[in-house]
PQR file of N, CA, C, O and H, with PARSE charges and radii, in Angstrom:
ATOM      1  N   MET A   1    -112.151 -71.041  64.633 -0.4000 1.5000
ATOM      2  CA  MET A   1    -111.013 -70.286  64.162 -0.0000 2.0000
ATOM      3  C   MET A   1    -111.522 -69.210  63.212  0.5500 1.7000
ATOM      4  O   MET A   1    -112.318 -69.493  62.317 -0.5500 1.4000
ATOM      5  N   GLY A   2    -111.064 -67.980  63.407 -0.4000 1.5000
ATOM      6  CA  GLY A   2    -111.482 -66.874  62.564 -0.0000 2.0000
ATOM      7  C   GLY A   2    -110.807 -66.903  61.208  0.5500 1.7000
ATOM      8  O   GLY A   2    -109.774 -67.544  61.013 -0.5500 1.4000
ATOM      9  H   GLY A   2    -110.418 -67.750  64.134  0.4000 1.0000
ATOM     10  N   ARG A   3    -111.408 -66.205  60.300 -0.4000 1.5000
ATOM     11  CA  ARG A   3    -110.863 -66.115  58.948 -0.0000 2.0000
ATOM     12  C   ARG A   3    -109.764 -65.062  58.922  0.5500 1.7000
ATOM     13  O   ARG A   3    -109.968 -63.967  59.445 -0.5500 1.4000
ATOM     14  H   ARG A   3    -112.247 -65.685  60.459  0.4000 1.0000
ATOM     15  N   PRO A   4    -108.606 -65.352  58.332 -0.5600 1.5000
ATOM     16  CA  PRO A   4    -107.539 -64.358  58.241  0.2800 2.0000
ATOM     17  C   PRO A   4    -108.004 -63.152  57.428  0.5500 1.7000
ATOM     18  O   PRO A   4    -108.765 -63.298  56.472 -0.5500 1.4000
ATOM     19  N   ALA A   5    -107.554 -61.987  57.802 -0.4000 1.5000
ATOM     20  CA  ALA A   5    -107.916 -60.762  57.089 -0.0000 2.0000
ATOM     21  C   ALA A   5    -106.769 -59.763  57.192  0.5500 1.7000
ATOM     22  O   ALA A   5    -105.894 -59.881  58.050 -0.5500 1.4000
ATOM     23  H   ALA A   5    -106.935 -61.868  58.579  0.4000 1.0000
ATOM     24  N   GLY A   6    -106.793 -58.788  56.305 -0.4000 1.5000
ATOM     25  CA  GLY A   6    -105.807 -57.717  56.367 -0.0000 2.0000
ATOM     26  C   GLY A   6    -104.556 -57.937  55.544  0.5500 1.7000
ATOM     27  O   GLY A   6    -103.637 -57.119  55.592 -0.5500 1.4000
ATOM     28  H   GLY A   6    -107.503 -58.692  55.608  0.4000 1.0000
ATOM     29  N   PHE A   7    -104.499 -59.028  54.787 -0.4000 1.5000
ATOM     30  CA  PHE A   7    -103.325 -59.310  53.971 -0.0000 2.0000
ATOM     31  C   PHE A   7    -103.488 -58.730  52.572  0.5500 1.7000
ATOM     32  O   PHE A   7    -104.597 -58.652  52.044 -0.5500 1.4000
ATOM     33  H   PHE A   7    -105.246 -59.692  54.748  0.4000 1.0000
ATOM     34  N   ALA A   8    -102.375 -58.328  51.984 -0.4000 1.5000
ATOM     35  CA  ALA A   8    -102.345 -57.865  50.597 -0.0000 2.0000
ATOM     36  C   ALA A   8    -100.981 -58.222  50.020  0.5500 1.7000
ATOM     37  O   ALA A   8     -99.997 -58.331  50.752 -0.5500 1.4000
ATOM     38  H   ALA A   8    -101.474 -58.391  52.412  0.4000 1.0000
ATOM     39  N   TYR A   9    -100.930 -58.402  48.710 -0.4000 1.5000
ATOM     40  CA  TYR A   9     -99.636 -58.685  48.077 -0.0000 2.0000
ATOM     41  C   TYR A   9     -99.477 -57.849  46.830  0.5500 1.7000
ATOM     42  O   TYR A   9    -100.450 -57.447  46.193 -0.5500 1.4000
ATOM     43  H   TYR A   9    -101.729 -58.314  48.116  0.4000 1.0000
ATOM     44  N   THR A  10     -98.226 -57.598  46.499 -0.4000 1.5000
ATOM     45  CA  THR A  10     -97.874 -56.849  45.305 -0.0000 2.0000
ATOM     46  C   THR A  10     -96.802 -57.622  44.561  0.5500 1.7000
ATOM     47  O   THR A  10     -95.746 -57.932  45.112 -0.5500 1.4000
ATOM     48  H   THR A  10     -97.436 -57.925  47.017  0.4000 1.0000
ATOM     49  N   ALA A  11     -97.085 -57.932  43.300 -0.4000 1.5000
ATOM     50  CA  ALA A  11     -96.086 -58.589  42.448 -0.0000 2.0000
ATOM     51  C   ALA A  11     -95.367 -57.501  41.659  0.5500 1.7000
ATOM     52  O   ALA A  11     -95.999 -56.732  40.934 -0.5500 1.4000
ATOM     53  H   ALA A  11     -97.943 -57.681  42.852  0.4000 1.0000
ATOM     54  N   GLN A  12     -94.060 -57.437  41.801 -0.4000 1.5000
ATOM     55  CA  GLN A  12     -93.279 -56.419  41.124 -0.0000 2.0000
ATOM     56  C   GLN A  12     -92.740 -56.937  39.796  0.5500 1.7000
ATOM     57  O   GLN A  12     -92.760 -58.141  39.537 -0.5500 1.4000
ATOM     58  H   GLN A  12     -93.546 -58.061  42.390  0.4000 1.0000
ATOM     59  N   ARG A  13     -92.263 -56.035  38.967 -0.4000 1.5000
ATOM     60  CA  ARG A  13     -91.770 -56.398  37.637 -0.0000 2.0000
ATOM     61  C   ARG A  13     -90.590 -57.359  37.669  0.5500 1.7000
ATOM     62  O   ARG A  13     -90.444 -58.196  36.777 -0.5500 1.4000
ATOM     63  H   ARG A  13     -92.246 -55.057  39.177  0.4000 1.0000
ATOM     64  N   ASP A  14     -89.752 -57.245  38.685 -0.4000 1.5000
ATOM     65  CA  ASP A  14     -88.565 -58.100  38.749 -0.0000 2.0000
ATOM     66  C   ASP A  14     -88.863 -59.499  39.290  0.5500 1.7000
ATOM     67  O   ASP A  14     -87.944 -60.295  39.483 -0.5500 1.4000
ATOM     68  H   ASP A  14     -89.871 -56.565  39.409  0.4000 1.0000
ATOM     69  N   GLY A  15     -90.145 -59.806  39.536 -0.4000 1.5000
ATOM     70  CA  GLY A  15     -90.521 -61.130  40.009 -0.0000 2.0000
ATOM     71  C   GLY A  15     -90.641 -61.239  41.517  0.5500 1.7000
ATOM     72  O   GLY A  15     -91.021 -62.290  42.032 -0.5500 1.4000
ATOM     73  H   GLY A  15     -90.892 -59.159  39.379  0.4000 1.0000
ATOM     74  N   THR A  16     -90.324 -60.174  42.229 -0.4000 1.5000
ATOM     75  CA  THR A  16     -90.431 -60.163  43.683 -0.0000 2.0000
ATOM     76  C   THR A  16     -91.886 -59.963  44.085  0.5500 1.7000
ATOM     77  O   THR A  16     -92.618 -59.205  43.448 -0.5500 1.4000
ATOM     78  H   THR A  16     -90.014 -59.320  41.811  0.4000 1.0000
ATOM     79  N   VAL A  17     -92.303 -60.656  45.158 -0.4000 1.5000
ATOM     80  CA  VAL A  17     -93.646 -60.500  45.693 -0.0000 2.0000
ATOM     81  C   VAL A  17     -93.527 -59.984  47.121  0.5500 1.7000
ATOM     82  O   VAL A  17     -92.829 -60.571  47.948 -0.5500 1.4000
ATOM     83  H   VAL A  17     -91.709 -61.271  45.675  0.4000 1.0000
ATOM     84  N   LEU A  18     -94.213 -58.881  47.402 -0.4000 1.5000
ATOM     85  CA  LEU A  18     -94.241 -58.305  48.737 -0.0000 2.0000
ATOM     86  C   LEU A  18     -95.591 -58.611  49.362  0.5500 1.7000
ATOM     87  O   LEU A  18     -96.631 -58.300  48.780 -0.5500 1.4000
ATOM     88  H   LEU A  18     -94.780 -58.404  46.731  0.4000 1.0000
ATOM     89  N   ILE A  19     -95.585 -59.217  50.544 -0.4000 1.5000
ATOM     90  CA  ILE A  19     -96.820 -59.503  51.257 -0.0000 2.0000
ATOM     91  C   ILE A  19     -96.865 -58.603  52.481  0.5500 1.7000
ATOM     92  O   ILE A  19     -95.915 -58.549  53.262 -0.5500 1.4000
ATOM     93  H   ILE A  19     -94.740 -59.470  51.017  0.4000 1.0000
ATOM     94  N   SER A  20     -97.983 -57.895  52.642 -0.4000 1.5000
ATOM     95  CA  SER A  20     -98.136 -57.013  53.795 -0.0000 2.0000
ATOM     96  C   SER A  20     -99.357 -57.428  54.604  0.5500 1.7000
ATOM     97  O   SER A  20    -100.288 -58.050  54.092 -0.5500 1.4000
ATOM     98  H   SER A  20     -98.755 -57.938  52.008  0.4000 1.0000
ATOM     99  N   HIS A  21     -99.326 -57.068  55.873 -0.4000 1.5000
ATOM    100  CA  HIS A  21    -100.434 -57.348  56.778 -0.0000 2.0000
ATOM    101  C   HIS A  21    -100.787 -56.049  57.483  0.5500 1.7000
ATOM    102  O   HIS A  21     -99.980 -55.499  58.232 -0.5500 1.4000
ATOM    103  H   HIS A  21     -98.570 -56.562  56.289  0.4000 1.0000
ATOM    104  N   HIS A  22    -101.997 -55.561  57.239 -0.4000 1.5000
ATOM    105  CA  HIS A  22    -102.467 -54.276  57.769 -0.0000 2.0000
ATOM    106  C   HIS A  22    -101.484 -53.152  57.452  0.5500 1.7000
ATOM    107  O   HIS A  22    -101.192 -52.315  58.306 -0.5500 1.4000
ATOM    108  H   HIS A  22    -102.652 -56.008  56.630  0.4000 1.0000
ATOM    109  N   GLY A  23    -100.975 -53.137  56.220 -0.4000 1.5000
ATOM    110  CA  GLY A  23    -100.115 -52.062  55.756 -0.0000 2.0000
ATOM    111  C   GLY A  23     -98.637 -52.186  56.086  0.5500 1.7000
ATOM    112  O   GLY A  23     -97.834 -51.377  55.620 -0.5500 1.4000
ATOM    113  H   GLY A  23    -101.212 -53.817  55.526  0.4000 1.0000
ATOM    114  N   ARG A  24     -98.263 -53.176  56.876 -0.4000 1.5000
ATOM    115  CA  ARG A  24     -96.847 -53.368  57.224 -0.0000 2.0000
ATOM    116  C   ARG A  24     -96.321 -54.601  56.505  0.5500 1.7000
ATOM    117  O   ARG A  24     -97.000 -55.625  56.433 -0.5500 1.4000
ATOM    118  H   ARG A  24     -98.915 -53.833  57.255  0.4000 1.0000
ATOM    119  N   ARG A  25     -95.109 -54.496  55.975 -0.4000 1.5000
ATOM    120  CA  ARG A  25     -94.535 -55.606  55.233 -0.0000 2.0000
ATOM    121  C   ARG A  25     -94.335 -56.809  56.150  0.5500 1.7000
ATOM    122  O   ARG A  25     -93.718 -56.705  57.209 -0.5500 1.4000
ATOM    123  H   ARG A  25     -94.557 -53.664  56.033  0.4000 1.0000
ATOM    124  N   ALA A  26     -94.868 -57.951  55.723 -0.4000 1.5000
ATOM    125  CA  ALA A  26     -94.751 -59.180  56.499 -0.0000 2.0000
ATOM    126  C   ALA A  26     -93.623 -60.057  55.966  0.5500 1.7000
ATOM    127  O   ALA A  26     -92.872 -60.647  56.742 -0.5500 1.4000
ATOM    128  H   ALA A  26     -95.370 -58.036  54.863  0.4000 1.0000
ATOM    129  N   THR A  27     -93.504 -60.141  54.641 -0.4000 1.5000
ATOM    130  CA  THR A  27     -92.441 -60.950  54.046 -0.0000 2.0000
ATOM    131  C   THR A  27     -92.215 -60.537  52.602  0.5500 1.7000
ATOM    132  O   THR A  27     -93.055 -59.883  51.985 -0.5500 1.4000
ATOM    133  H   THR A  27     -94.114 -59.662  54.010  0.4000 1.0000
ATOM    134  N   THR A  28     -91.063 -60.932  52.078 -0.4000 1.5000
ATOM    135  CA  THR A  28     -90.703 -60.712  50.683 -0.0000 2.0000
ATOM    136  C   THR A  28     -90.321 -62.051  50.080  0.5500 1.7000
ATOM    137  O   THR A  28     -89.501 -62.780  50.638 -0.5500 1.4000
ATOM    138  H   THR A  28     -90.380 -61.463  52.580  0.4000 1.0000
ATOM    139  N   LEU A  29     -90.914 -62.374  48.945 -0.4000 1.5000
ATOM    140  CA  LEU A  29     -90.623 -63.637  48.267 -0.0000 2.0000
ATOM    141  C   LEU A  29     -89.932 -63.344  46.942  0.5500 1.7000
ATOM    142  O   LEU A  29     -90.313 -62.424  46.218 -0.5500 1.4000
ATOM    143  H   LEU A  29     -91.580 -61.782  48.492  0.4000 1.0000
ATOM    144  N   ARG A  30     -88.908 -64.143  46.636 -0.4000 1.5000
ATOM    145  CA  ARG A  30     -88.163 -63.971  45.386 -0.0000 2.0000
ATOM    146  C   ARG A  30     -87.982 -65.318  44.708  0.5500 1.7000
ATOM    147  O   ARG A  30     -88.050 -66.366  45.350 -0.5500 1.4000
ATOM    148  H   ARG A  30     -88.600 -64.890  47.224  0.4000 1.0000
ATOM    149  N   GLY A  31     -87.754 -65.277  43.418 -0.4000 1.5000
ATOM    150  CA  GLY A  31     -87.412 -66.473  42.657 -0.0000 2.0000
ATOM    151  C   GLY A  31     -88.501 -67.529  42.646  0.5500 1.7000
ATOM    152  O   GLY A  31     -89.677 -67.231  42.439 -0.5500 1.4000
ATOM    153  H   GLY A  31     -87.698 -64.426  42.896  0.4000 1.0000
ATOM    154  N   GLU A  32     -88.091 -68.768  42.871 -0.4000 1.5000
ATOM    155  CA  GLU A  32     -89.002 -69.916  42.822 -0.0000 2.0000
ATOM    156  C   GLU A  32     -90.118 -69.801  43.850  0.5500 1.7000
ATOM    157  O   GLU A  32     -91.259 -70.169  43.569 -0.5500 1.4000
ATOM    158  H   GLU A  32     -87.136 -69.011  43.039  0.4000 1.0000
ATOM    159  N   ARG A  33     -89.802 -69.294  45.037 -0.4000 1.5000
ATOM    160  CA  ARG A  33     -90.827 -69.150  46.080 -0.0000 2.0000
ATOM    161  C   ARG A  33     -91.914 -68.174  45.637  0.5500 1.7000
ATOM    162  O   ARG A  33     -93.095 -68.418  45.882 -0.5500 1.4000
ATOM    163  H   ARG A  33     -88.876 -68.995  45.265  0.4000 1.0000
ATOM    164  N   ALA A  34     -91.537 -67.085  44.994 -0.4000 1.5000
ATOM    165  CA  ALA A  34     -92.507 -66.107  44.509 -0.0000 2.0000
ATOM    166  C   ALA A  34     -93.399 -66.719  43.437  0.5500 1.7000
ATOM    167  O   ALA A  34     -94.609 -66.493  43.424 -0.5500 1.4000
ATOM    168  H   ALA A  34     -90.577 -66.887  44.794  0.4000 1.0000
ATOM    169  N   THR A  35     -92.804 -67.489  42.546 -0.4000 1.5000
ATOM    170  CA  THR A  35     -93.570 -68.152  41.490 -0.0000 2.0000
ATOM    171  C   THR A  35     -94.568 -69.138  42.068  0.5500 1.7000
ATOM    172  O   THR A  35     -95.726 -69.165  41.653 -0.5500 1.4000
ATOM    173  H   THR A  35     -91.821 -67.672  42.557  0.4000 1.0000
ATOM    174  N   ARG A  36     -94.127 -69.956  43.029 -0.4000 1.5000
ATOM    175  CA  ARG A  36     -95.031 -70.919  43.671 -0.0000 2.0000
ATOM    176  C   ARG A  36     -96.162 -70.210  44.410  0.5500 1.7000
ATOM    177  O   ARG A  36     -97.309 -70.655  44.364 -0.5500 1.4000
ATOM    178  H   ARG A  36     -93.186 -69.935  43.367  0.4000 1.0000
ATOM    179  N   PHE A  37     -95.843 -69.110  45.090 -0.4000 1.5000
ATOM    180  CA  PHE A  37     -96.871 -68.346  45.807 -0.0000 2.0000
ATOM    181  C   PHE A  37     -97.922 -67.822  44.836  0.5500 1.7000
ATOM    182  O   PHE A  37     -99.117 -67.977  45.086 -0.5500 1.4000
ATOM    183  H   PHE A  37     -94.911 -68.749  45.127  0.4000 1.0000
ATOM    184  N   LEU A  38     -97.503 -67.206  43.734 -0.4000 1.5000
ATOM    185  CA  LEU A  38     -98.440 -66.637  42.776 -0.0000 2.0000
ATOM    186  C   LEU A  38     -99.348 -67.700  42.166  0.5500 1.7000
ATOM    187  O   LEU A  38    -100.526 -67.450  41.911 -0.5500 1.4000
ATOM    188  H   LEU A  38     -96.532 -67.080  43.530  0.4000 1.0000
ATOM    189  N   THR A  39     -98.791 -68.880  41.936 -0.4000 1.5000
ATOM    190  CA  THR A  39     -99.602 -69.978  41.413 -0.0000 2.0000
ATOM    191  C   THR A  39    -100.635 -70.414  42.443  0.5500 1.7000
ATOM    192  O   THR A  39    -101.795 -70.646  42.104 -0.5500 1.4000
ATOM    193  H   THR A  39     -97.834 -69.082  42.143  0.4000 1.0000
ATOM    194  N   GLU A  40    -100.220 -70.523  43.684 -0.4000 1.5000
ATOM    195  CA  GLU A  40    -101.113 -70.997  44.740 -0.0000 2.0000
ATOM    196  C   GLU A  40    -102.192 -69.975  45.093  0.5500 1.7000
ATOM    197  O   GLU A  40    -103.335 -70.353  45.350 -0.5500 1.4000
ATOM    198  H   GLU A  40     -99.278 -70.335  43.959  0.4000 1.0000
ATOM    199  N   VAL A  41    -101.849 -68.702  45.109 -0.4000 1.5000
ATOM    200  CA  VAL A  41    -102.806 -67.682  45.530 -0.0000 2.0000
ATOM    201  C   VAL A  41    -103.929 -67.509  44.509  0.5500 1.7000
ATOM    202  O   VAL A  41    -105.021 -67.069  44.870 -0.5500 1.4000
ATOM    203  H   VAL A  41    -100.920 -68.396  44.901  0.4000 1.0000
ATOM    204  N   GLU A  42    -103.686 -67.844  43.255 -0.4000 1.5000
ATOM    205  CA  GLU A  42    -104.716 -67.732  42.225 -0.0000 2.0000
ATOM    206  C   GLU A  42    -105.807 -68.784  42.375  0.5500 1.7000
ATOM    207  O   GLU A  42    -106.952 -68.541  41.992 -0.5500 1.4000
ATOM    208  H   GLU A  42    -102.800 -68.201  42.961  0.4000 1.0000
ATOM    209  N   GLY A  43    -105.470 -69.957  42.929 -0.4000 1.5000
ATOM    210  CA  GLY A  43    -106.431 -71.054  42.976 -0.0000 2.0000
ATOM    211  C   GLY A  43    -107.113 -71.265  44.304  0.5500 1.7000
ATOM    212  O   GLY A  43    -107.902 -72.201  44.435 -0.5500 1.4000
ATOM    213  H   GLY A  43    -104.540 -70.154  43.240  0.4000 1.0000
ATOM    214  N   ALA A  44    -106.845 -70.433  45.301 -0.4000 1.5000
ATOM    215  CA  ALA A  44    -107.414 -70.674  46.631 -0.0000 2.0000
ATOM    216  C   ALA A  44    -107.807 -69.346  47.266  0.5500 1.7000
ATOM    217  O   ALA A  44    -107.728 -68.296  46.628 -0.5500 1.4000
ATOM    218  H   ALA A  44    -106.204 -69.673  45.194  0.4000 1.0000
ATOM    219  N   ASP A  45    -108.231 -69.399  48.527 -0.4000 1.5000
ATOM    220  CA  ASP A  45    -108.572 -68.195  49.278 -0.0000 2.0000
ATOM    221  C   ASP A  45    -107.295 -67.396  49.536  0.5500 1.7000
ATOM    222  O   ASP A  45    -106.440 -67.848  50.298 -0.5500 1.4000
ATOM    223  H   ASP A  45    -108.295 -70.251  49.045  0.4000 1.0000
ATOM    224  N   PRO A  46    -107.144 -66.235  48.928 -0.5600 1.5000
ATOM    225  CA  PRO A  46    -105.897 -65.479  49.040  0.2800 2.0000
ATOM    226  C   PRO A  46    -105.511 -65.131  50.475  0.5500 1.7000
ATOM    227  O   PRO A  46    -104.326 -65.156  50.805 -0.5500 1.4000
ATOM    228  N   GLN A  47    -106.461 -64.812  51.327 -0.4000 1.5000
ATOM    229  CA  GLN A  47    -106.148 -64.446  52.707 -0.0000 2.0000
ATOM    230  C   GLN A  47    -105.532 -65.614  53.462  0.5500 1.7000
ATOM    231  O   GLN A  47    -104.561 -65.432  54.197 -0.5500 1.4000
ATOM    232  H   GLN A  47    -107.424 -64.791  51.060  0.4000 1.0000
ATOM    233  N   ARG A  48    -106.072 -66.787  53.291 -0.4000 1.5000
ATOM    234  CA  ARG A  48    -105.525 -67.968  53.972 -0.0000 2.0000
ATOM    235  C   ARG A  48    -104.139 -68.332  53.431  0.5500 1.7000
ATOM    236  O   ARG A  48    -103.252 -68.719  54.193 -0.5500 1.4000
ATOM    237  H   ARG A  48    -106.860 -66.935  52.694  0.4000 1.0000
ATOM    238  N   VAL A  49    -103.962 -68.208  52.130 -0.4000 1.5000
ATOM    239  CA  VAL A  49    -102.667 -68.521  51.529 -0.0000 2.0000
ATOM    240  C   VAL A  49    -101.599 -67.559  52.043  0.5500 1.7000
ATOM    241  O   VAL A  49    -100.499 -67.984  52.398 -0.5500 1.4000
ATOM    242  H   VAL A  49    -104.683 -67.895  51.511  0.4000 1.0000
ATOM    243  N   MET A  50    -101.914 -66.277  52.084 -0.4000 1.5000
ATOM    244  CA  MET A  50    -100.938 -65.293  52.561 -0.0000 2.0000
ATOM    245  C   MET A  50    -100.648 -65.480  54.051  0.5500 1.7000
ATOM    246  O   MET A  50     -99.508 -65.303  54.480 -0.5500 1.4000
ATOM    247  H   MET A  50    -102.807 -65.932  51.795  0.4000 1.0000
ATOM    248  N   ALA A  51    -101.649 -65.832  54.834 -0.4000 1.5000
ATOM    249  CA  ALA A  51    -101.419 -66.090  56.262 -0.0000 2.0000
ATOM    250  C   ALA A  51    -100.460 -67.264  56.444  0.5500 1.7000
ATOM    251  O   ALA A  51     -99.569 -67.219  57.292 -0.5500 1.4000
ATOM    252  H   ALA A  51    -102.575 -65.976  54.485  0.4000 1.0000
ATOM    253  N   ARG A  52    -100.646 -68.307  55.649 -0.4000 1.5000
ATOM    254  CA  ARG A  52     -99.777 -69.478  55.760 -0.0000 2.0000
ATOM    255  C   ARG A  52     -98.353 -69.160  55.307  0.5500 1.7000
ATOM    256  O   ARG A  52     -97.393 -69.581  55.953 -0.5500 1.4000
ATOM    257  H   ARG A  52    -101.370 -68.343  54.960  0.4000 1.0000
ATOM    258  N   TRP A  53     -98.207 -68.428  54.216 -0.4000 1.5000
ATOM    259  CA  TRP A  53     -96.873 -68.112  53.697 -0.0000 2.0000
ATOM    260  C   TRP A  53     -96.109 -67.168  54.616  0.5500 1.7000
ATOM    261  O   TRP A  53     -94.879 -67.196  54.629 -0.5500 1.4000
ATOM    262  H   TRP A  53     -98.987 -68.086  53.692  0.4000 1.0000
ATOM    263  N   THR A  54     -96.797 -66.341  55.377 -0.4000 1.5000
ATOM    264  CA  THR A  54     -96.112 -65.426  56.286 -0.0000 2.0000
ATOM    265  C   THR A  54     -95.922 -66.033  57.673  0.5500 1.7000
ATOM    266  O   THR A  54     -95.194 -65.475  58.495 -0.5500 1.4000
ATOM    267  H   THR A  54     -97.797 -66.319  55.367  0.4000 1.0000
ATOM    268  N   GLY A  55     -96.562 -67.158  57.942 -0.4000 1.5000
ATOM    269  CA  GLY A  55     -96.459 -67.773  59.258 -0.0000 2.0000
ATOM    270  C   GLY A  55     -97.402 -67.154  60.265  0.5500 1.7000
ATOM    271  O   GLY A  55     -97.310 -67.441  61.459 -0.5500 1.4000
ATOM    272  H   GLY A  55     -97.154 -67.611  57.274  0.4000 1.0000
ATOM    273  N   ASN A  56     -98.305 -66.311  59.804 -0.4000 1.5000
ATOM    274  CA  ASN A  56     -99.235 -65.618  60.682 -0.0000 2.0000
ATOM    275  C   ASN A  56    -100.587 -66.334  60.655  0.5500 1.7000
ATOM    276  O   ASN A  56    -101.548 -65.852  60.055 -0.5500 1.4000
ATOM    277  H   ASN A  56     -98.380 -66.077  58.835  0.4000 1.0000
ATOM    278  N   TYR A  57    -100.640 -67.468  61.300 -0.4000 1.5000
ATOM    279  CA  TYR A  57    -101.889 -68.220  61.365 -0.0000 2.0000
ATOM    280  C   TYR A  57    -101.908 -69.006  62.664  0.5500 1.7000
ATOM    281  O   TYR A  57    -100.872 -69.187  63.303 -0.5500 1.4000
ATOM    282  H   TYR A  57     -99.860 -67.860  61.787  0.4000 1.0000
ATOM    283  N   LYS A  58    -103.078 -69.469  63.049 -0.4000 1.5000
ATOM    284  CA  LYS A  58    -103.190 -70.219  64.297 -0.0000 2.0000
ATOM    285  C   LYS A  58    -102.480 -71.548  64.164  0.5500 1.7000
ATOM    286  O   LYS A  58    -102.554 -72.210  63.129 -0.5500 1.4000
ATOM    287  H   LYS A  58    -103.920 -69.322  62.530  0.4000 1.0000
ATOM    288  N   ARG A  59    -101.806 -71.922  65.203 -0.4000 1.5000
ATOM    289  CA  ARG A  59    -101.021 -73.155  65.190 -0.0000 2.0000
ATOM    290  C   ARG A  59    -101.683 -74.277  65.982  0.5500 1.7000
ATOM    291  O   ARG A  59    -101.155 -75.387  66.052 -0.5500 1.4000
ATOM    292  H   ARG A  59    -101.745 -71.384  66.044  0.4000 1.0000
ATOM    293  N   GLY A  60    -102.837 -73.989  66.578 -0.4000 1.5000
ATOM    294  CA  GLY A  60    -103.551 -75.017  67.312 -0.0000 2.0000
ATOM    295  C   GLY A  60    -103.250 -75.051  68.788  0.5500 1.7000
ATOM    296  O   GLY A  60    -103.878 -75.814  69.522 -0.5500 1.4000
ATOM    297  H   GLY A  60    -103.266 -73.088  66.521  0.4000 1.0000
ATOM    298  N   ASN A  61    -102.299 -74.241  69.254 -0.4000 1.5000
ATOM    299  CA  ASN A  61    -101.967 -74.276  70.662 -0.0000 2.0000
ATOM    300  C   ASN A  61    -102.565 -73.092  71.429  0.5500 1.7000
ATOM    301  O   ASN A  61    -102.312 -72.941  72.625 -0.5500 1.4000
ATOM    302  H   ASN A  61    -101.789 -73.621  68.658  0.4000 1.0000
ATOM    303  N   GLU A  62    -103.356 -72.251  70.753 -0.4000 1.5000
ATOM    304  CA  GLU A  62    -103.998 -71.149  71.438 -0.0000 2.0000
ATOM    305  C   GLU A  62    -105.200 -71.672  72.217  0.5500 1.7000
ATOM    306  O   GLU A  62    -105.905 -72.571  71.758 -0.5500 1.4000
ATOM    307  H   GLU A  62    -103.562 -72.373  69.782  0.4000 1.0000
ATOM    308  N   ARG A  63    -105.422 -71.117  73.369 -0.4000 1.5000
ATOM    309  CA  ARG A  63    -106.567 -71.502  74.176 -0.0000 2.0000
ATOM    310  C   ARG A  63    -107.691 -70.504  73.968  0.5500 1.7000
ATOM    311  O   ARG A  63    -107.466 -69.296  73.885 -0.5500 1.4000
ATOM    312  H   ARG A  63    -104.850 -70.387  73.742  0.4000 1.0000
ATOM    313  N   SER A  64    -108.881 -71.019  73.888 -0.4000 1.5000
ATOM    314  CA  SER A  64    -110.020 -70.122  73.788 -0.0000 2.0000
ATOM    315  C   SER A  64    -110.505 -69.794  75.197  0.5500 1.7000
ATOM    316  O   SER A  64    -110.265 -70.555  76.134 -0.5500 1.4000
ATOM    317  H   SER A  64    -109.064 -72.000  73.955  0.4000 1.0000
ATOM    318  N   THR A  65    -111.174 -68.683  75.342 -0.4000 1.5000
ATOM    319  CA  THR A  65    -111.677 -68.304  76.650 -0.0000 2.0000
ATOM    320  C   THR A  65    -112.853 -69.197  77.009  0.5500 1.7000
ATOM    321  O   THR A  65    -113.623 -69.617  76.145 -0.5500 1.4000
ATOM    322  H   THR A  65    -111.369 -68.065  74.580  0.4000 1.0000
ATOM    323  N   ARG A  66    -112.974 -69.470  78.271 -0.4000 1.5000
ATOM    324  CA  ARG A  66    -114.101 -70.304  78.681 -0.0000 2.0000
ATOM    325  C   ARG A  66    -115.312 -69.432  78.890  0.5500 1.7000
ATOM    326  O   ARG A  66    -115.194 -68.277  79.300 -0.5500 1.4000
ATOM    327  H   ARG A  66    -112.349 -69.129  78.972  0.4000 1.0000
ATOM    328  N   PRO A  67    -116.480 -69.981  78.609 -0.5600 1.5000
ATOM    329  CA  PRO A  67    -117.712 -69.194  78.775  0.2800 2.0000
ATOM    330  C   PRO A  67    -117.979 -68.876  80.232  0.5500 1.7000
ATOM    331  O   PRO A  67    -117.687 -69.686  81.112 -0.5500 1.4000
ATOM    332  N   ARG A  68    -118.525 -67.716  80.487 -0.4000 1.5000
ATOM    333  CA  ARG A  68    -118.860 -67.308  81.861 -0.0000 2.0000
ATOM    334  C   ARG A  68    -120.327 -67.217  82.050  0.5500 1.7000
ATOM    335  O   ARG A  68    -120.790 -66.887  83.143 -0.5500 1.4000
ATOM    336  H   ARG A  68    -118.762 -67.059  79.772  0.4000 1.0000
TER
END
């Protein structure tokens, strides 16, 4: 499984967190969810955390190509 890449987040003054993927907004977090996200992203790999929070991660049902 490849490492997630291309995610970025911006914490705004009003407590809202915007998560983008390759420059396009993926999700917006407010209130308690934003607080939990900010706590979690500080202690772990930020790319993996943002991929999980946006739902943009492998779910285990993808098939890999067979070698030729």
